[in-house]
N, CA, C, O and the ligand as a Tripos MOL2 file, in Angstrom:
@<TRIPOS>MOLECULE
protein
  285   283    72     0     0
PROTEIN
NO_CHARGES

@<TRIPOS>ATOM
      1 N          18.6530   12.0310    9.8100 N.3       1 MET1
      2 CA         17.4180   11.4900    9.0610 C.3       1 MET1
      3 C          16.1930   12.6460    9.0520 C.2       1 MET1
      4 O          15.7530   13.1370   10.0920 O.2       1 MET1
      5 N          15.8070   12.9310    7.9570 N.am      2 ILE2
      6 CA         14.6780   14.1080    8.0350 C.3       2 ILE2
      7 C          13.4160   13.2200    8.2370 C.2       2 ILE2
      8 O          13.1860   12.0830    7.8270 O.2       2 ILE2
      9 N          12.6030   14.1380    9.0480 N.am      3 CYS3
     10 CA         11.1480   13.5490    9.3900 C.3       3 CYS3
     11 C          10.2460   13.4500    8.3130 C.2       3 CYS3
     12 O           9.9620   14.4810    7.7040 O.2       3 CYS3
     13 N           9.7150   12.2970    7.9570 N.am      4 PRO4
     14 CA          8.7870   12.1400    6.8900 C.3       4 PRO4
     15 C           7.5740   12.8870    7.0940 C.2       4 PRO4
     16 O           6.9860   13.2560    6.0780 O.2       4 PRO4
     17 N           7.0800   13.1840    8.2390 N.am      5 ARG5
     18 CA          5.9240   13.9020    8.5770 C.3       5 ARG5
     19 C           5.8590   15.2880    8.4030 C.2       5 ARG5
     20 O           4.9150   15.7760    7.7820 O.2       5 ARG5
     21 N           6.7330   15.9680    8.8670 N.am      6 CYS6
     22 CA          6.7110   17.3070    8.9100 C.3       6 CYS6
     23 C           7.4370   17.9820    7.8570 C.2       6 CYS6
     24 O           7.6730   19.1890    7.9000 O.2       6 CYS6
     25 N           7.8740   17.0500    6.6970 N.am      7 ASP7
     26 CA          8.4230   17.4860    5.4330 C.3       7 ASP7
     27 C           9.6300   18.5750    5.5920 C.2       7 ASP7
     28 O           9.5940   19.7530    5.2390 O.2       7 ASP7
     29 N          10.5500   17.9770    6.1230 N.am      8 GLY8
     30 CA         11.8090   18.5490    5.9470 C.3       8 GLY8
     31 C          11.9990   19.6470    7.2500 C.2       8 GLY8
     32 O          13.0490   20.2870    7.2160 O.2       8 GLY8
     33 N          11.3290   19.8440    8.0770 N.am      9 GLN9
     34 CA         11.4160   20.8420    9.2440 C.3       9 GLN9
     35 C          11.8570   20.2580   10.4170 C.2       9 GLN9
     36 O          12.3260   20.9010   11.3560 O.2       9 GLN9
     37 N          11.7050   18.9290   10.3880 N.am     10 GLY10
     38 CA         12.4120   18.1500   11.7580 C.3      10 GLY10
     39 C          13.5030   17.0990   11.4570 C.2      10 GLY10
     40 O          13.5530   16.5700   10.3460 O.2      10 GLY10
     41 N          14.2890   16.8250   12.3420 N.am     11 VAL11
     42 CA         15.3440   15.8360   12.2030 C.3      11 VAL11
     43 C          14.9620   14.7380   13.3140 C.2      11 VAL11
     44 O          14.5700   15.0510   14.4380 O.2      11 VAL11
     45 N          15.1130   13.4790   12.8900 N.am     12 ILE12
     46 CA         14.7830   12.5300   13.7220 C.3      12 ILE12
     47 C          16.1000   12.1760   14.8550 C.2      12 ILE12
     48 O          17.2450   12.0240   14.4280 O.2      12 ILE12
     49 N          15.8300   12.0890   16.0740 N.am     13 TYR13
     50 CA         16.8570   11.7480   17.0570 C.3      13 TYR13
     51 C          16.3110   10.4360   17.7590 C.2      13 TYR13
     52 O          15.1390   10.0620   17.8030 O.2      13 TYR13
     53 N          17.4670    9.8010   18.3180 N.am     14 LYS14
     54 CA         17.1550    8.3820   19.0390 C.3      14 LYS14
     55 C          17.2550    8.6910   20.5550 C.2      14 LYS14
     56 O          18.0910    9.4670   21.0190 O.2      14 LYS14
     57 N          16.3670    8.0420   21.2620 N.am     15 VAL15
     58 CA         16.3470    8.0930   22.7970 C.3      15 VAL15
     59 C          16.1800    6.7490   23.1900 C.2      15 VAL15
     60 O          15.7460    5.8460   22.4740 O.2      15 VAL15
     61 N          16.5790    6.6520   24.4690 N.am     16 ILE16
     62 CA         16.2080    5.3890   25.2930 C.3      16 ILE16
     63 C          15.1340    5.9820   26.2670 C.2      16 ILE16
     64 O          15.3250    6.9890   26.9490 O.2      16 ILE16
     65 N          13.9980    5.2500   26.2520 N.am     17 LEU17
     66 CA         12.8550    5.6490   27.2640 C.3      17 LEU17
     67 C          13.1190    4.5840   28.3940 C.2      17 LEU17
     68 O          12.7810    3.4010   28.4010 O.2      17 LEU17
     69 N          13.8600    5.3530   29.4210 N.am     18 LEU18
     70 CA         14.4650    4.4910   30.4680 C.3      18 LEU18
     71 C          13.4320    3.7460   31.4210 C.2      18 LEU18
     72 O          13.7680    2.7700   32.0910 O.2      18 LEU18
     73 N          12.1800    4.2680   31.4310 N.am     19 ASN19
     74 CA         11.1140    3.6180   32.2230 C.3      19 ASN19
     75 C          10.6270    2.1720   31.5450 C.2      19 ASN19
     76 O          10.1490    1.2140   32.1540 O.2      19 ASN19
     77 N          10.8590    2.2730   30.2420 N.am     20 LYS20
     78 CA         10.3240    1.0430   29.5770 C.3      20 LYS20
     79 C          11.7090    0.3330   28.9330 C.2      20 LYS20
     80 O          11.4650   -0.7180   28.3390 O.2      20 LYS20
     81 N          12.9510    0.6890   28.9540 N.am     21 GLN21
     82 CA         13.8750    0.1140   28.4370 C.3      21 GLN21
     83 C          13.5030   -0.1310   26.8570 C.2      21 GLN21
     84 O          13.5850   -1.2530   26.3570 O.2      21 GLN21
     85 N          13.1240    0.9180   26.1880 N.am     22 VAL22
     86 CA         12.8470    0.7710   24.9370 C.3      22 VAL22
     87 C          13.5910    1.9830   24.0060 C.2      22 VAL22
     88 O          13.8270    3.0440   24.5830 O.2      22 VAL22
     89 N          13.9240    1.8580   22.7350 N.am     23 LEU23
     90 CA         14.4310    2.7510   21.8740 C.3      23 LEU23
     91 C          13.3060    3.3180   21.2030 C.2      23 LEU23
     92 O          12.3500    2.6440   20.8170 O.2      23 LEU23
     93 N          13.4200    4.6300   21.0530 N.am     24 LEU24
     94 CA         12.4440    5.4020   20.2320 C.3      24 LEU24
     95 C          13.2450    6.3980   19.2900 C.2      24 LEU24
     96 O          14.3390    6.9030   19.5430 O.2      24 LEU24
     97 N          12.4770    6.5740   18.1610 N.am     25 PHE25
     98 CA         12.9830    7.4810   17.3460 C.3      25 PHE25
     99 C          12.0110    8.6370   17.0740 C.2      25 PHE25
    100 O          10.9420    8.4760   16.4870 O.2      25 PHE25
    101 N          12.5350   10.0290   17.6250 N.am     26 ILE26
    102 CA         11.5510   10.9840   17.6370 C.3      26 ILE26
    103 C          12.0220   12.2040   16.6710 C.2      26 ILE26
    104 O          13.2170   12.4410   16.4930 O.2      26 ILE26
    105 N          11.1050   12.8680   16.1340 N.am     27 CYS27
    106 CA         11.2580   14.1820   15.4710 C.3      27 CYS27
    107 C          11.4730   15.2660   16.3550 C.2      27 CYS27
    108 O          10.5610   15.5200   17.1420 O.2      27 CYS27
    109 N          12.5180   15.9670   16.3820 N.am     28 ASP28
    110 CA         12.7240   17.1750   17.2240 C.3      28 ASP28
    111 C          11.9180   18.3290   16.7810 C.2      28 ASP28
    112 O          12.1460   19.3830   17.3760 O.2      28 ASP28
    113 N          11.0260   18.3410   15.8590 N.am     29 GLU29
    114 CA          9.9330   19.4310   15.5140 C.3      29 GLU29
    115 C           8.6580   19.1430   15.9350 C.2      29 GLU29
    116 O           8.0100   19.8680   16.6890 O.2      29 GLU29
    117 N           8.1990   17.8740   15.3630 N.am     30 CYS30
    118 CA          6.8350   17.5880   15.4420 C.3      30 CYS30
    119 C           6.6390   16.3960   16.5570 C.2      30 CYS30
    120 O           5.5230   15.9840   16.8720 O.2      30 CYS30
    121 N           7.6530   15.9810   17.0180 N.am     31 GLU31
    122 CA          7.4400   14.9120   18.1520 C.3      31 GLU31
    123 C           6.6870   13.6510   17.6100 C.2      31 GLU31
    124 O           6.1130   12.9240   18.4210 O.2      31 GLU31
    125 N           6.6650   13.3700   16.3180 N.am     32 ALA32
    126 CA          6.1780   12.0880   15.7580 C.3      32 ALA32
    127 C           7.3100   11.0080   16.2300 C.2      32 ALA32
    128 O           8.4970   11.3260   16.3060 O.2      32 ALA32
    129 N           6.9210    9.9560   16.4780 N.am     33 THR33
    130 CA          7.6780    8.7690   17.1350 C.3      33 THR33
    131 C           7.7270    7.4930   16.4700 C.2      33 THR33
    132 O           6.6590    7.0500   16.0480 O.2      33 THR33
    133 N           8.6630    6.8980   16.3220 N.am     34 TRP34
    134 CA          8.7700    5.5590   15.7250 C.3      34 TRP34
    135 C           9.3440    4.5380   16.5330 C.2      34 TRP34
    136 O          10.1330    4.9610   17.3790 O.2      34 TRP34
    137 N           9.1780    3.4140   16.5050 N.am     35 LEU35
    138 CA          9.9060    2.3960   17.2570 C.3      35 LEU35
    139 C          10.9240    1.5690   16.6490 C.2      35 LEU35
    140 O          11.7720    0.9350   17.2760 O.2      35 LEU35
    141 N          10.7670    1.6180   15.1430 N.am     36 ASP36
    142 CA         11.5260    0.9390   14.2320 C.3      36 ASP36
    143 C          12.3140    1.7580   13.4240 C.2      36 ASP36
    144 O          11.6680    2.4270   12.6180 O.2      36 ASP36
    145 N          13.5940    1.9050   13.4070 N.am     37 LYS37
    146 CA         14.3640    3.0070   12.7500 C.3      37 LYS37
    147 C          14.2380    2.5230   11.0820 C.2      37 LYS37
    148 O          14.3160    3.3340   10.1590 O.2      37 LYS37
    149 N          14.0520    1.2030   10.9160 N.am     38 ASP38
    150 CA         13.9270    0.8750    9.4030 C.3      38 ASP38
    151 C          12.6060    1.0200    8.9070 C.2      38 ASP38
    152 O          12.4170    0.7750    7.7160 O.2      38 ASP38
    153 N          11.5350    1.4260    9.7210 N.am     39 ARG39
    154 CA         10.2670    1.7150    9.2540 C.3      39 ARG39
    155 C           9.8510    3.0270    9.6870 C.2      39 ARG39
    156 O           8.7710    3.1550   10.2630 O.2      39 ARG39
    157 N          10.6040    4.0130    9.4640 N.am     40 ILE40
    158 CA         10.3260    5.3280    9.6130 C.3      40 ILE40
    159 C           9.6350    5.8950    8.4410 C.2      40 ILE40
    160 O          10.2550    6.2610    7.4430 O.2      40 ILE40
    161 N           8.2040    5.9790    8.5720 N.am     41 GLU41
    162 CA          7.2640    6.3720    7.4090 C.3      41 GLU41
    163 C           6.3460    7.0910    7.7970 C.2      41 GLU41
    164 O           6.0120    7.0570    8.9810 O.2      41 GLU41
    165 N           5.7630    7.8560    6.9560 N.am     42 LEU42
    166 CA          4.4900    8.9090    7.2650 C.3      42 LEU42
    167 C           3.4460    7.9800    7.7840 C.2      42 LEU42
    168 O           2.8750    8.2760    8.8340 O.2      42 LEU42
    169 N           3.1750    6.9990    7.2130 N.am     43 ALA43
    170 CA          1.8900    6.0930    7.4850 C.3      43 ALA43
    171 C           2.0800    5.4240    8.7670 C.2      43 ALA43
    172 O           1.1660    4.6600    9.0800 O.2      43 ALA43
    173 N           3.1510    5.5430    9.6620 N.am     44 ASN44
    174 CA          3.1260    4.6850   10.8810 C.3      44 ASN44
    175 C           3.7260    5.3770   11.9080 C.2      44 ASN44
    176 O           4.3860    4.7610   12.7440 O.2      44 ASN44
    177 N           3.5760    6.6910   11.9690 N.am     45 PHE45
    178 CA          4.2770    7.3510   13.2490 C.3      45 PHE45
    179 C           3.1300    7.3960   14.2480 C.2      45 PHE45
    180 O           1.9570    7.2530   13.9010 O.2      45 PHE45
    181 N           3.5730    7.6300   15.6750 N.am     46 ILE46
    182 CA          2.7420    7.9000   16.6920 C.3      46 ILE46
    183 C           3.1190    9.1160   17.3100 C.2      46 ILE46
    184 O           4.2930    9.4840   17.2750 O.2      46 ILE46
    185 N           2.2240    9.7830   17.8790 N.am     47 ASP47
    186 CA          2.5560   10.9770   18.5680 C.3      47 ASP47
    187 C           3.3460   10.7040   20.0000 C.2      47 ASP47
    188 O           2.8220    9.9290   20.7990 O.2      47 ASP47
    189 N           4.4680   11.2710   20.2880 N.am     48 LEU48
    190 CA          5.1180   10.8740   21.6460 C.3      48 LEU48
    191 C           4.2430   10.9320   22.7440 C.2      48 LEU48
    192 O           4.2690   10.0750   23.6270 O.2      48 LEU48
    193 N           3.4720   11.8880   22.7480 N.am     49 SER49
    194 CA          2.5420   11.9780   24.0240 C.3      49 SER49
    195 C           1.4510   10.8600   24.0290 C.2      49 SER49
    196 O           1.0690   10.3580   25.0850 O.2      49 SER49
    197 N           1.0450   10.5520   23.0080 N.am     50 THR50
    198 CA          0.0480    9.2290   22.7510 C.3      50 THR50
    199 C           0.7760    7.9030   23.2230 C.2      50 THR50
    200 O           0.2630    7.0790   23.9810 O.2      50 THR50
    201 N           2.0920    7.8070   22.6490 N.am     51 PHE51
    202 CA          2.7920    6.6160   23.1280 C.3      51 PHE51
    203 C           3.2890    6.4960   24.6990 C.2      51 PHE51
    204 O           3.4640    5.4190   25.2680 O.2      51 PHE51
    205 N           3.4750    7.7330   25.2710 N.am     52 LEU52
    206 CA          3.5830    7.6610   26.6720 C.3      52 LEU52
    207 C           2.3910    7.5120   27.3020 C.2      52 LEU52
    208 O           2.4160    6.9830   28.4130 O.2      52 LEU52
    209 N           1.1660    7.9210   26.7630 N.am     53 GLU53
    210 CA         -0.0200    7.7510   27.5240 C.3      53 GLU53
    211 C          -0.1770    6.2110   27.4090 C.2      53 GLU53
    212 O          -0.4550    5.6370   28.4620 O.2      53 GLU53
    213 N          -0.0440    5.4650   26.3050 N.am     54 ILE54
    214 CA         -0.4390    4.1780   26.1360 C.3      54 ILE54
    215 C           0.4430    3.3770   27.1130 C.2      54 ILE54
    216 O           0.0140    2.3300   27.5970 O.2      54 ILE54
    217 N           1.5990    3.8240   27.3940 N.am     55 ASN55
    218 CA          2.4880    3.1320   28.3300 C.3      55 ASN55
    219 C           2.3240    3.7800   29.8400 C.2      55 ASN55
    220 O           3.2280    3.6440   30.6640 O.2      55 ASN55
    221 N           1.2070    4.4350   30.1220 N.am     56 GLY56
    222 CA          0.9750    4.6840   31.4960 C.3      56 GLY56
    223 C           1.8620    5.7430   32.0190 C.2      56 GLY56
    224 O           2.2400    5.6330   33.1860 O.2      56 GLY56
    225 N           2.2930    6.8840   31.2220 N.am     57 MET57
    226 CA          2.9260    7.8790   31.9710 C.3      57 MET57
    227 C           2.8190    9.1080   31.0110 C.2      57 MET57
    228 O           2.3680    9.0700   29.8660 O.2      57 MET57
    229 N           3.3060   10.2030   31.6650 N.am     58 ASN58
    230 CA          3.0460   11.6520   30.7070 C.3      58 ASN58
    231 C           4.8010   11.9140   30.7670 C.2      58 ASN58
    232 O           5.7130   11.2780   31.2950 O.2      58 ASN58
    233 N           4.7530   13.1370   29.9760 N.am     59 TYR59
    234 CA          6.1240   13.7890   30.0220 C.3      59 TYR59
    235 C           6.8070   13.9430   31.3040 C.2      59 TYR59
    236 O           7.9900   13.6040   31.3430 O.2      59 TYR59
    237 N           6.2830   14.3730   32.3020 N.am     60 GLU60
    238 CA          6.9530   14.5570   33.6540 C.3      60 GLU60
    239 C           7.4080   13.2400   34.1300 C.2      60 GLU60
    240 O           8.4250   13.2120   34.8230 O.2      60 GLU60
    241 N           6.7950   12.1570   33.8540 N.am     61 GLU61
    242 CA          7.0730   11.0580   34.3110 C.3      61 GLU61
    243 C           8.0720   10.1920   33.4340 C.2      61 GLU61
    244 O           8.7530    9.2820   33.9060 O.2      61 GLU61
    245 N           8.0810   10.5450   32.2240 N.am     62 SER62
    246 CA          9.1860    9.7850   31.4710 C.3      62 SER62
    247 C          10.4480   10.2540   31.7250 C.2      62 SER62
    248 O          10.7500   11.4290   31.9360 O.2      62 SER62
    249 N          11.3680    9.0560   31.6930 N.am     63 GLU63
    250 CA         12.8100    9.3760   31.6140 C.3      63 GLU63
    251 C          13.3480    9.0290   30.2020 C.2      63 GLU63
    252 O          13.2640    7.8910   29.7400 O.2      63 GLU63
    253 N          13.9270   10.1140   29.5150 N.am     64 ILE64
    254 CA         14.2300    9.9480   28.1730 C.3      64 ILE64
    255 C          15.7240   10.4040   28.1060 C.2      64 ILE64
    256 O          16.1470   11.5030   28.4660 O.2      64 ILE64
    257 N          16.4960    9.3020   27.5480 N.am     65 GLU65
    258 CA         18.0250    9.6090   27.4680 C.3      65 GLU65
    259 C          18.3860    9.9360   26.0300 C.2      65 GLU65
    260 O          18.1850    9.0920   25.1570 O.2      65 GLU65
    261 N          18.8810   11.0560   25.7590 N.am     66 ASN66
    262 CA         19.1080   11.3890   24.3350 C.3      66 ASN66
    263 C          20.1390   10.6400   23.8990 C.2      66 ASN66
    264 O          21.1800   10.6490   24.5570 O.2      66 ASN66
    265 N          20.0440    9.9230   22.8110 N.am     67 GLN67
    266 CA         21.2650    9.1940   22.2220 C.3      67 GLN67
    267 C          21.8850    9.9930   20.8450 C.2      67 GLN67
    268 O          22.8750    9.5960   20.2310 O.2      67 GLN67
    269 N          21.1730   11.0750   20.5320 N.am     68 GLY68
    270 CA         21.7630   11.8750   19.4410 C.3      68 GLY68
    271 C          20.9960   11.5680   18.1450 C.2      68 GLY68
    272 O          20.1630   10.6730   17.9990 O.2      68 GLY68
    273 N          21.3830   12.3940   17.2930 N.am     69 TYR69
    274 CA         20.6260   12.4160   15.9910 C.3      69 TYR69
    275 C          21.0540   11.1100   15.0800 C.2      69 TYR69
    276 O          22.1910   10.6380   15.0870 O.2      69 TYR69
    277 N          19.9630   10.6100   14.3000 N.am     70 VAL70
    278 CA         20.1630    9.4100   13.5360 C.3      70 VAL70
    279 C          20.3850    9.8850   12.1790 C.2      70 VAL70
    280 O          19.7160   10.7250   11.5790 O.2      70 VAL70
    281 N          21.4390    9.2270   11.7550 N.am     71 PHE71
    282 CA         21.7600    9.5340   10.1980 C.3      71 PHE71
    283 C          21.5830    8.4030    9.3500 C.2      71 PHE71
    284 O          21.7940    8.4990    8.1410 O.2      71 PHE71
    285 ZN          8.6040   15.9550   12.1770 Zn       72 ZN72
@<TRIPOS>BOND
     1     1     2 1
     2     2     3 1
     3     3     4 2
     4     3     5 am
     5     5     6 1
     6     6     7 1
     7     7     8 2
     8     7     9 am
     9     9    10 1
    10    10    11 1
    11    11    12 2
    12    11    13 am
    13    13    14 1
    14    14    15 1
    15    15    16 2
    16    15    17 am
    17    17    18 1
    18    18    19 1
    19    19    20 2
    20    19    21 am
    21    21    22 1
    22    22    23 1
    23    23    24 2
    24    23    25 am
    25    25    26 1
    26    26    27 1
    27    27    28 2
    28    27    29 am
    29    29    30 1
    30    30    31 1
    31    31    32 2
    32    31    33 am
    33    33    34 1
    34    34    35 1
    35    35    36 2
    36    35    37 am
    37    37    38 1
    38    38    39 1
    39    39    40 2
    40    39    41 am
    41    41    42 1
    42    42    43 1
    43    43    44 2
    44    43    45 am
    45    45    46 1
    46    46    47 1
    47    47    48 2
    48    47    49 am
    49    49    50 1
    50    50    51 1
    51    51    52 2
    52    51    53 am
    53    53    54 1
    54    54    55 1
    55    55    56 2
    56    55    57 am
    57    57    58 1
    58    58    59 1
    59    59    60 2
    60    59    61 am
    61    61    62 1
    62    62    63 1
    63    63    64 2
    64    63    65 am
    65    65    66 1
    66    66    67 1
    67    67    68 2
    68    67    69 am
    69    69    70 1
    70    70    71 1
    71    71    72 2
    72    71    73 am
    73    73    74 1
    74    74    75 1
    75    75    76 2
    76    75    77 am
    77    77    78 1
    78    78    79 1
    79    79    80 2
    80    79    81 am
    81    81    82 1
    82    82    83 1
    83    83    84 2
    84    83    85 am
    85    85    86 1
    86    86    87 1
    87    87    88 2
    88    87    89 am
    89    89    90 1
    90    90    91 1
    91    91    92 2
    92    91    93 am
    93    93    94 1
    94    94    95 1
    95    95    96 2
    96    95    97 am
    97    97    98 1
    98    98    99 1
    99    99   100 2
   100    99   101 am
   101   101   102 1
   102   102   103 1
   103   103   104 2
   104   103   105 am
   105   105   106 1
   106   106   107 1
   107   107   108 2
   108   107   109 am
   109   109   110 1
   110   110   111 1
   111   111   112 2
   112   111   113 am
   113   113   114 1
   114   114   115 1
   115   115   116 2
   116   115   117 am
   117   117   118 1
   118   118   119 1
   119   119   120 2
   120   119   121 am
   121   121   122 1
   122   122   123 1
   123   123   124 2
   124   123   125 am
   125   125   126 1
   126   126   127 1
   127   127   128 2
   128   127   129 am
   129   129   130 1
   130   130   131 1
   131   131   132 2
   132   131   133 am
   133   133   134 1
   134   134   135 1
   135   135   136 2
   136   135   137 am
   137   137   138 1
   138   138   139 1
   139   139   140 2
   140   139   141 am
   141   141   142 1
   142   142   143 1
   143   143   144 2
   144   143   145 am
   145   145   146 1
   146   146   147 1
   147   147   148 2
   148   147   149 am
   149   149   150 1
   150   150   151 1
   151   151   152 2
   152   151   153 am
   153   153   154 1
   154   154   155 1
   155   155   156 2
   156   155   157 am
   157   157   158 1
   158   158   159 1
   159   159   160 2
   160   159   161 am
   161   161   162 1
   162   162   163 1
   163   163   164 2
   164   163   165 am
   165   165   166 1
   166   166   167 1
   167   167   168 2
   168   167   169 am
   169   169   170 1
   170   170   171 1
   171   171   172 2
   172   171   173 am
   173   173   174 1
   174   174   175 1
   175   175   176 2
   176   175   177 am
   177   177   178 1
   178   178   179 1
   179   179   180 2
   180   179   181 am
   181   181   182 1
   182   182   183 1
   183   183   184 2
   184   183   185 am
   185   185   186 1
   186   186   187 1
   187   187   188 2
   188   187   189 am
   189   189   190 1
   190   190   191 1
   191   191   192 2
   192   191   193 am
   193   193   194 1
   194   194   195 1
   195   195   196 2
   196   195   197 am
   197   197   198 1
   198   198   199 1
   199   199   200 2
   200   199   201 am
   201   201   202 1
   202   202   203 1
   203   203   204 2
   204   203   205 am
   205   205   206 1
   206   206   207 1
   207   207   208 2
   208   207   209 am
   209   209   210 1
   210   210   211 1
   211   211   212 2
   212   211   213 am
   213   213   214 1
   214   214   215 1
   215   215   216 2
   216   215   217 am
   217   217   218 1
   218   218   219 1
   219   219   220 2
   220   219   221 am
   221   221   222 1
   222   222   223 1
   223   223   224 2
   224   223   225 am
   225   225   226 1
   226   226   227 1
   227   227   228 2
   228   227   229 am
   229   229   230 1
   230   230   231 1
   231   231   232 2
   232   231   233 am
   233   233   234 1
   234   234   235 1
   235   235   236 2
   236   235   237 am
   237   237   238 1
   238   238   239 1
   239   239   240 2
   240   239   241 am
   241   241   242 1
   242   242   243 1
   243   243   244 2
   244   243   245 am
   245   245   246 1
   246   246   247 1
   247   247   248 2
   248   247   249 am
   249   249   250 1
   250   250   251 1
   251   251   252 2
   252   251   253 am
   253   253   254 1
   254   254   255 1
   255   255   256 2
   256   255   257 am
   257   257   258 1
   258   258   259 1
   259   259   260 2
   260   259   261 am
   261   261   262 1
   262   262   263 1
   263   263   264 2
   264   263   265 am
   265   265   266 1
   266   266   267 1
   267   267   268 2
   268   267   269 am
   269   269   270 1
   270   270   271 1
   271   271   272 2
   272   271   273 am
   273   273   274 1
   274   274   275 1
   275   275   276 2
   276   275   277 am
   277   277   278 1
   278   278   279 1
   279   279   280 2
   280   279   281 am
   281   281   282 1
   282   282   283 1
   283   283   284 2
@<TRIPOS>SUBSTRUCTURE
     1 MET1         2 RESIDUE 1 A MET
     2 ILE2         6 RESIDUE 1 A ILE
     3 CYS3        10 RESIDUE 1 A CYS
     4 PRO4        14 RESIDUE 1 A PRO
     5 ARG5        18 RESIDUE 1 A ARG
     6 CYS6        22 RESIDUE 1 A CYS
     7 ASP7        26 RESIDUE 1 A ASP
     8 GLY8        30 RESIDUE 1 A GLY
     9 GLN9        34 RESIDUE 1 A GLN
    10 GLY10       38 RESIDUE 1 A GLY
    11 VAL11       42 RESIDUE 1 A VAL
    12 ILE12       46 RESIDUE 1 A ILE
    13 TYR13       50 RESIDUE 1 A TYR
    14 LYS14       54 RESIDUE 1 A LYS
    15 VAL15       58 RESIDUE 1 A VAL
    16 ILE16       62 RESIDUE 1 A ILE
    17 LEU17       66 RESIDUE 1 A LEU
    18 LEU18       70 RESIDUE 1 A LEU
    19 ASN19       74 RESIDUE 1 A ASN
    20 LYS20       78 RESIDUE 1 A LYS
    21 GLN21       82 RESIDUE 1 A GLN
    22 VAL22       86 RESIDUE 1 A VAL
    23 LEU23       90 RESIDUE 1 A LEU
    24 LEU24       94 RESIDUE 1 A LEU
    25 PHE25       98 RESIDUE 1 A PHE
    26 ILE26      102 RESIDUE 1 A ILE
    27 CYS27      106 RESIDUE 1 A CYS
    28 ASP28      110 RESIDUE 1 A ASP
    29 GLU29      114 RESIDUE 1 A GLU
    30 CYS30      118 RESIDUE 1 A CYS
    31 GLU31      122 RESIDUE 1 A GLU
    32 ALA32      126 RESIDUE 1 A ALA
    33 THR33      130 RESIDUE 1 A THR
    34 TRP34      134 RESIDUE 1 A TRP
    35 LEU35      138 RESIDUE 1 A LEU
    36 ASP36      142 RESIDUE 1 A ASP
    37 LYS37      146 RESIDUE 1 A LYS
    38 ASP38      150 RESIDUE 1 A ASP
    39 ARG39      154 RESIDUE 1 A ARG
    40 ILE40      158 RESIDUE 1 A ILE
    41 GLU41      162 RESIDUE 1 A GLU
    42 LEU42      166 RESIDUE 1 A LEU
    43 ALA43      170 RESIDUE 1 A ALA
    44 ASN44      174 RESIDUE 1 A ASN
    45 PHE45      178 RESIDUE 1 A PHE
    46 ILE46      182 RESIDUE 1 A ILE
    47 ASP47      186 RESIDUE 1 A ASP
    48 LEU48      190 RESIDUE 1 A LEU
    49 SER49      194 RESIDUE 1 A SER
    50 THR50      198 RESIDUE 1 A THR
    51 PHE51      202 RESIDUE 1 A PHE
    52 LEU52      206 RESIDUE 1 A LEU
    53 GLU53      210 RESIDUE 1 A GLU
    54 ILE54      214 RESIDUE 1 A ILE
    55 ASN55      218 RESIDUE 1 A ASN
    56 GLY56      222 RESIDUE 1 A GLY
    57 MET57      226 RESIDUE 1 A MET
    58 ASN58      230 RESIDUE 1 A ASN
    59 TYR59      234 RESIDUE 1 A TYR
    60 GLU60      238 RESIDUE 1 A GLU
    61 GLU61      242 RESIDUE 1 A GLU
    62 SER62      246 RESIDUE 1 A SER
    63 GLU63      250 RESIDUE 1 A GLU
    64 ILE64      254 RESIDUE 1 A ILE
    65 GLU65      258 RESIDUE 1 A GLU
    66 ASN66      262 RESIDUE 1 A ASN
    67 GLN67      266 RESIDUE 1 A GLN
    68 GLY68      270 RESIDUE 1 A GLY
    69 TYR69      274 RESIDUE 1 A TYR
    70 VAL70      278 RESIDUE 1 A VAL
    71 PHE71      282 RESIDUE 1 A PHE
    72 ZN72       285 GROUP 0 **** ****
């Protein structure tokens, strides 16, 4: 799945954020992040760093398990 934010530059991959046991869908280029695969739209992304911050952690503290690219 191509990222709608960076216009063909990035591809969306799926991860599990182990700290929170949630699925995230992240662009490998711009790190735009979505929580719902069915609603990956330009209008509703959140930056990964912002999402982590909201959840009380930073990159170093986050445990992200890559589940591969989303097709
Ligand atoms: Zn992107």
